[in-house]
C-alpha positions in Angstrom: -2.5 74.5 -90.8 -2.7 70.8 -89.2 -6.1 69.9 -86.9 -3.9 69.5 -84.0 -2.4 73.8 -84.6 -6.0 74.4 -84.6 -7.8 75.8 -81.4 -10.7 73.3 -80.1 -13.9 75.6 -79.3 -18.1 75.3 -79.5 -20.2 77.0 -81.0 -23.1 78.2 -80.2 -25.9 77.7 -82.6 -29.1 79.4 -83.3 -29.8 78.4 -86.6 -30.3 82.1 -87.6 -28.6 84.3 -90.3 -26.5 85.1 -87.3 -24.8 82.2 -86.6 -24.8 80.9 -90.4 -22.6 84.3 -91.3 -20.2 83.4 -87.8 -19.9 80.0 -88.3 -18.4 80.3 -92.5 -15.8 83.4 -90.8 -15.1 80.7 -88.3 -14.3 78.2 -90.9 -13.2 80.1 -93.7 -10.2 81.3 -90.9 -8.4 77.9 -90.3 -8.1 78.8 -86.8 -10.4 76.8 -85.2 -11.4 73.2 -84.7 -15.5 73.0 -84.1 -16.0 70.4 -82.0 -19.9 70.6 -81.8 -23.0 73.2 -82.3 -24.6 73.8 -79.2 -28.4 74.7 -78.8 -30.8 75.4 -76.5 -34.2 73.7 -77.0 -37.3 73.6 -74.8 -38.3 70.6 -73.7 -41.9 70.9 -73.6 -42.4 72.2 -77.8 -38.6 70.4 -78.8 -38.0 73.7 -80.4 -36.0 77.2 -79.8 -36.9 78.8 -77.9 -36.8 82.5 -79.4 -36.4 81.2 -83.3 -39.7 78.7 -82.6 -37.3 76.4 -84.9 -38.7 72.4 -84.3 -35.6 70.5 -83.0 -35.9 68.2 -86.0 -34.8 71.0 -87.9 -31.6 72.0 -86.1 -30.7 68.7 -86.5 -31.2 68.8 -90.7 -28.8 71.9 -89.9 -26.0 70.2 -88.3 -26.1 66.7 -90.7 -25.3 69.2 -93.8 -22.8 71.3 -92.1 -21.3 67.7 -91.5 -20.9 68.8 -87.0 -22.4 67.6 -84.6 -25.4 69.1 -82.3 -25.6 69.0 -78.5 -28.8 70.1 -77.5 -29.5 71.4 -74.0 -32.9 71.3 -73.4 -34.2 73.5 -70.7 -38.1 73.6 -69.4 -40.6 76.4 -71.2 -40.6 78.3 -67.3 -37.0 77.8 -66.8 -35.5 80.5 -64.1 -32.5 82.8 -65.2 -31.1 80.7 -62.2 -31.4 77.4 -63.8 -30.4 78.5 -67.5 -26.5 79.7 -66.0 -26.2 76.5 -64.2 -27.1 73.7 -66.9 -24.9 76.0 -69.2 -21.8 76.0 -66.7 -22.0 72.4 -66.4 -22.3 71.8 -69.9 -19.0 74.2 -70.7 -17.2 72.3 -67.8 -17.9 69.0 -70.0 -16.5 70.8 -72.8 -13.6 72.1 -71.2 -12.5 68.3 -70.2 -12.6 67.7 -74.0 -10.4 70.5 -75.1 -12.3 73.6 -75.6 -10.4 76.9 -74.9 -13.3 79.1 -76.8 -17.4 79.3 -77.0 -18.0 81.3 -80.0 -20.9 83.2 -80.3 -22.5 85.3 -83.5 -23.8 88.4 -81.2 -23.3 91.8 -82.9 -23.3 94.9 -80.9 -24.8 94.1 -77.9 -23.1 95.2 -74.7 -24.3 94.0 -71.8 -24.8 90.0 -73.5 -21.3 89.7 -74.0 -20.1 91.2 -71.0 -22.7 88.8 -69.4 -20.8 85.6 -71.6 -17.2 86.5 -71.3 -17.2 86.5 -66.8 -19.3 83.6 -67.0 -16.5 81.5 -69.5 -13.9 83.3 -67.3 -15.2 81.4 -64.1 -13.8 77.9 -66.6 -10.7 79.8 -67.5 -12.2 80.2 -71.1 -12.7 82.7 -73.6 -15.4 83.7 -75.8 -15.4 84.5 -79.9 -17.6 87.1 -81.3 -16.6 86.8 -85.6 -18.6 89.0 -86.0 -18.7 91.6 -83.7 -19.2 95.8 -83.8 -19.8 95.0 -87.6 -21.7 97.7 -88.8 -25.2 95.7 -89.1 -25.6 96.6 -93.3 -22.7 95.4 -93.9 -24.1 91.9 -91.8 -26.6 91.8 -93.8 -25.1 92.5 -97.3 -22.7 89.4 -96.6 -25.1 87.4 -95.8 -27.3 87.9 -98.5 -24.4 88.4 -100.9 -22.8 84.8 -100.2 -25.7 82.8 -101.1 -27.7 82.0 -98.2 -31.1 81.5 -97.8 -33.3 82.1 -95.0 -37.0 82.5 -94.0 -38.1 84.7 -91.2 -40.0 82.3 -88.2 -40.4 84.8 -85.3 -40.8 88.7 -84.8 -41.7 91.0 -82.2 -45.2 92.8 -82.8 -44.6 95.5 -80.7 -41.7 96.1 -83.6 -42.8 94.9 -86.4 -46.2 94.4 -88.4 -47.4 90.2 -88.9 -46.6 90.4 -92.2 -43.3 90.5 -92.1 -43.2 86.9 -90.6 -42.7 83.8 -92.7 -41.2 86.0 -95.1 -37.1 85.6 -96.8 -34.9 87.6 -95.6 -33.3 89.3 -98.4 -32.9 92.4 -100.1 -36.9 93.4 -100.5 -38.0 92.5 -96.8 -34.6 94.5 -95.8 -35.9 97.7 -98.1 -39.9 97.6 -95.7 -37.8 97.2 -92.6 -39.1 100.7 -90.5 -36.4 102.8 -89.7 -36.8 101.6 -86.6 -35.6 98.5 -86.5 -32.6 97.1 -86.7 -31.5 95.1 -89.9 -30.8 92.2 -88.5 -32.7 92.2 -85.6 -29.8 92.7 -83.4 -32.6 93.6 -80.3 -35.2 90.5 -81.3 -36.5 92.5 -83.5 -37.4 89.4 -85.4 -35.8 86.5 -86.0 -34.6 83.4 -88.9 -34.4 80.2 -89.9 -31.5 79.5 -93.0 -31.8 76.5 -94.9 -29.6 76.8 -97.6 -25.8 78.5 -97.7 -22.0 78.2 -98.5 -21.7 76.2 -95.4 -24.3 73.4 -96.3 -23.6 70.5 -97.7 -27.3 71.0 -98.8 -30.3 72.6 -99.2 -32.8 71.8 -95.9 -36.0 71.4 -97.2 -39.2 72.9 -95.3 -42.1 74.5 -96.1 -44.2 77.3 -94.0 -46.8 76.1 -91.8 -49.4 77.7 -89.5 -48.6 81.1 -88.2 -49.5 82.1 -84.0 -49.6 84.5 -81.9 -47.5 83.0 -78.8 -47.3 85.7 -74.8 -50.2 87.7 -76.8 -47.0 89.9 -78.3 -45.0 87.3 -80.7 -45.4 86.2 -84.1 -44.5 82.5 -85.0 -44.6 80.7 -88.5 -44.1 76.9 -87.4 -41.6 75.4 -90.0 -42.0 72.3 -91.6 -39.5 70.3 -92.4 -39.9 69.1 -96.2 
């Protein structure tokens, strides 16, 4: 299949494990041309809002993958209306470049998927969900077995103990999770940063820094570029 035969898509990139596995699945299908990795970053902190990862590390991921990174900046107090407006403009920009679909790493949150699809329909675009309704135990096992490496950068202290933040996402980590916590953290229990694996030309060098508590609830482990 030539590049001309492939559907042009935009990939929503968080830098975490589900994004990485979804990207891997899209790439090996050879059906799509990924034009860019779209990431939302909080402007005041220069970090992803939920994962707390520095913008520079996202840039290193994109460089290692070999696809341009497009950062959509939002304020720390960004309202949902403002976010939707900015995303609409961003999607319209890519539609004019020939993008027909947007890829997401979501697994089973129906309301989130519906919201994404409803916004895309307004632009006559569609969503692609490579991991959708895959058992999260299978998602985790596939991610690890493929040789991906990632660090837990954020945990919700109402669902997990502080000891989990900064850990490697591996079989040992998974085995220690409480039964009520989704193995992929799909309900927001934790978030990750992927630093190595089959989608990268080279490993993303980083070291663990300070662990901080924000909003009296979320523990973040800072990752410092190596």
